[in-house]
C-alpha positions in Angstrom: -19.1 -61.3 -81.0 -20.9 -57.9 -81.4 -24.6 -58.4 -80.9 -27.6 -56.1 -81.6 -28.3 -53.4 -79.0 -31.8 -54.8 -78.6 -30.3 -58.0 -77.1 -29.1 -55.9 -74.1 -32.1 -53.5 -74.1 -34.7 -56.3 -73.9 -33.1 -57.7 -70.7 -34.2 -56.4 -67.2 -30.8 -55.0 -66.2 -30.8 -52.3 -63.5 -28.7 -49.9 -65.6 -31.7 -49.1 -67.8 -33.3 -47.1 -65.0 -30.0 -45.4 -64.0 -28.8 -44.2 -67.5 -32.0 -43.9 -69.6 -30.6 -40.7 -71.2 -27.4 -42.4 -72.4 -26.8 -44.0 -75.8 -26.1 -47.7 -76.1 -23.0 -47.6 -78.2 -21.9 -51.2 -78.4 -23.0 -54.6 -77.0 -20.5 -57.5 -77.1 -20.8 -61.2 -76.1 -17.5 -61.9 -74.4 -15.5 -65.1 -74.9 -16.2 -66.0 -71.3 -18.4 -68.9 -70.2 -18.9 -70.3 -66.6 -21.4 -71.2 -64.0 -23.7 -69.0 -61.8 -21.1 -68.3 -59.2 -18.3 -67.1 -61.4 -19.3 -63.5 -62.2 -16.6 -62.2 -59.8 -14.0 -64.0 -61.9 -15.1 -62.0 -64.9 -14.7 -58.8 -63.0 -11.2 -59.9 -61.9 -10.3 -60.7 -65.5 -11.5 -57.3 -66.8 -9.8 -55.2 -64.1 -6.5 -56.9 -64.7 -6.3 -55.9 -68.4 -3.8 -53.3 -69.5 -4.1 -52.8 -73.3 -1.5 -50.0 -73.3 1.2 -52.5 -72.1 0.0 -55.8 -73.4 -1.6 -57.3 -76.5 -0.6 -56.6 -80.1 1.7 -53.8 -81.2 -1.0 -51.9 -83.1 -3.2 -51.9 -80.0 -0.4 -50.7 -77.8 0.5 -48.0 -80.3 -3.1 -46.8 -80.7 -3.6 -46.7 -76.9 -0.4 -44.7 -76.3 -1.3 -42.4 -79.2 -4.6 -41.7 -77.5 -2.9 -41.0 -74.2 -0.4 -38.7 -75.9 -3.2 -36.7 -77.6 -4.9 -36.5 -74.3 -1.9 -35.0 -72.6 -1.2 -32.5 -75.3 -4.8 -31.4 -76.2 -6.9 -32.6 -73.3 -8.9 -34.7 -75.8 -9.1 -38.0 -74.0 -7.9 -36.9 -70.5 -9.7 -39.0 -67.9 -11.0 -36.9 -65.0 -11.8 -38.1 -61.5 -15.5 -38.7 -61.4 -17.0 -36.3 -58.8 -19.3 -38.3 -56.6 -20.9 -35.1 -55.1 -24.2 -35.5 -57.1 -26.2 -32.7 -58.7 -25.3 -30.2 -56.0 -21.6 -30.3 -56.5 -21.6 -26.6 -57.6 -20.5 -25.0 -60.8 -18.7 -21.8 -61.7 -17.8 -19.9 -64.8 -14.1 -20.9 -64.4 -14.2 -23.2 -67.5 -16.4 -24.3 -70.3 -16.7 -27.8 -71.7 -17.2 -28.5 -75.4 -20.9 -29.1 -74.7 -21.2 -25.5 -73.4 -21.6 -26.5 -69.7 -19.1 -25.1 -67.2 -16.7 -27.3 -65.2 -17.2 -27.1 -61.4 -14.6 -25.4 -59.2 -12.7 -28.7 -58.9 -12.4 -29.2 -62.6 -15.0 -32.0 -62.7 -17.1 -32.2 -65.8 -20.9 -32.5 -65.7 -22.7 -35.2 -67.5 -23.8 -33.6 -70.8 -27.3 -32.1 -70.5 -27.3 -32.3 -66.7 -25.8 -30.7 -63.6 -24.6 -34.1 -62.3 -21.0 -35.1 -62.4 -21.6 -38.7 -61.6 -24.4 -41.3 -61.9 -23.9 -42.2 -58.2 -26.8 -40.0 -57.2 -29.2 -41.9 -59.4 -28.6 -45.2 -57.7 -31.5 -46.7 -55.8 -30.9 -47.4 -52.1 -30.3 -51.1 -52.5 -27.4 -50.4 -55.0 -25.6 -47.8 -53.0 -22.3 -48.8 -51.4 -22.2 -52.0 -53.5 -19.4 -50.9 -55.8 -16.0 -52.6 -55.2 -12.9 -50.5 -54.8 -11.3 -49.2 -58.0 -8.5 -51.5 -59.1 -6.2 -52.2 -62.0 -5.3 -49.8 -64.8 -8.9 -49.2 -66.0 -9.9 -45.6 -65.9 -13.5 -46.5 -65.1 -14.8 -45.8 -61.6 -17.1 -48.5 -60.2 -20.8 -47.6 -59.7 -22.5 -50.7 -58.4 -22.3 -54.5 -58.3 -24.9 -57.3 -58.0 -24.7 -61.0 -58.4 -25.0 -60.7 -62.2 -24.4 -57.1 -63.1 -21.7 -54.4 -62.7 -21.4 -50.8 -63.9 -18.6 -48.3 -63.9 -18.3 -44.8 -65.3 -15.7 -42.6 -67.0 -15.6 -38.9 -67.6 -13.3 -37.1 -70.0 -13.3 -34.1 -72.3 -15.1 -35.9 -75.1 -17.6 -38.2 -73.4 -19.2 -39.5 -70.2 -19.4 -43.2 -70.6 -20.6 -46.3 -68.7 -19.2 -49.8 -69.0 -21.8 -52.4 -68.1 -20.9 -56.1 -67.5 -23.6 -58.7 -67.2 -23.6 -62.4 -66.4 -26.2 -63.7 -68.9 -28.0 -67.0 -68.2 -27.7 -69.2 -71.3 -29.7 -72.1 -69.7 -28.7 -75.5 -68.3 -26.4 -73.8 -65.7 -24.3 -72.0 -68.3 -23.6 -68.3 -68.2 -21.8 -65.9 -70.5 -20.2 -62.5 -70.0 -21.7 -59.5 -71.9 -20.2 -56.0 -72.1 -22.2 -52.9 -73.0 -20.9 -49.4 -73.5 -23.1 -46.4 -72.9 -22.1 -42.9 -73.9 -23.1 -39.3 -73.8 -20.8 -37.3 -76.1 -19.8 -33.7 -75.1 -21.3 -31.6 -77.9 -20.3 -31.7 -81.6 -16.7 -32.2 -80.7 -17.4 -35.3 -78.7 -19.6 -36.7 -81.4 -17.0 -36.1 -84.0 -14.3 -37.7 -81.9 -16.4 -40.8 -81.3 -17.1 -41.1 -85.0 -13.4 -40.6 -85.8 -12.2 -43.4 -83.5 -15.0 -45.8 -84.3 -13.2 -47.7 -87.1 -10.1 -48.1 -84.9 -12.2 -49.5 -82.1 -13.8 -52.1 -84.3 -10.8 -53.0 -86.4 -8.0 -52.9 -83.8 -9.1 -52.3 -80.2 -12.1 -54.6 -79.7 -10.6 -57.7 -81.5 -7.5 -57.5 -79.4 -9.5 -56.7 -76.2 -11.5 -59.9 -76.8 -8.3 -61.9 -77.1 -7.0 -60.4 -73.9 -10.2 -61.1 -72.0 -10.3 -64.7 -73.2 -6.7 -65.3 -72.1 -7.3 -63.6 -68.7 -10.4 -65.6 -68.2 -8.8 -68.9 -69.1 -6.0 -68.3 -66.6 -8.5 -67.6 -63.7 -11.2 -70.2 -64.6 -8.7 -73.1 -64.6 -6.9 -72.2 -61.4 
């Protein structure tokens, strides 16, 4: 279900103008099909997922191992995304692996910038469109349209964006698509991403697709 990055990049999604300095890491066609008005059902299905407590035993073990490493070493610790924009203020109280300091609240700047969130990049018509954060997902919502949703995550290794789209397949049929954008934090972040890549492809993503398909089927047939 993984598709070429160009499939996403050639479509006129709003995220292109908001995160042009991010890397498109993965693009996946989701096992989710519906009509034009069912995009919200996809969002509900996604936010209800909890891979650490559901799915296969290897997936649960991998998720909990990641959380354990995060607690011990701060590797995958998810920080609250600071929505203060580029003027949030920085001090020399701490350094990230990319060499940029944390601000006085411990928030991490997006690598290569003084911003701690993409919220300041949103055009006026996308501001205040994000739904409240819900479920167990660590991603913080950025914006929502009729066919597009984006949320961001910040931790010690990467600043990432999860983008969901409702792709028109013609004849009134739509399919969910998920794209992951990343900006690793220096060499350590790049090394960490490379290290976990096989696990994501062999264990996490296959199980995630099964969970999404199951969650979607429950909602779509209610």
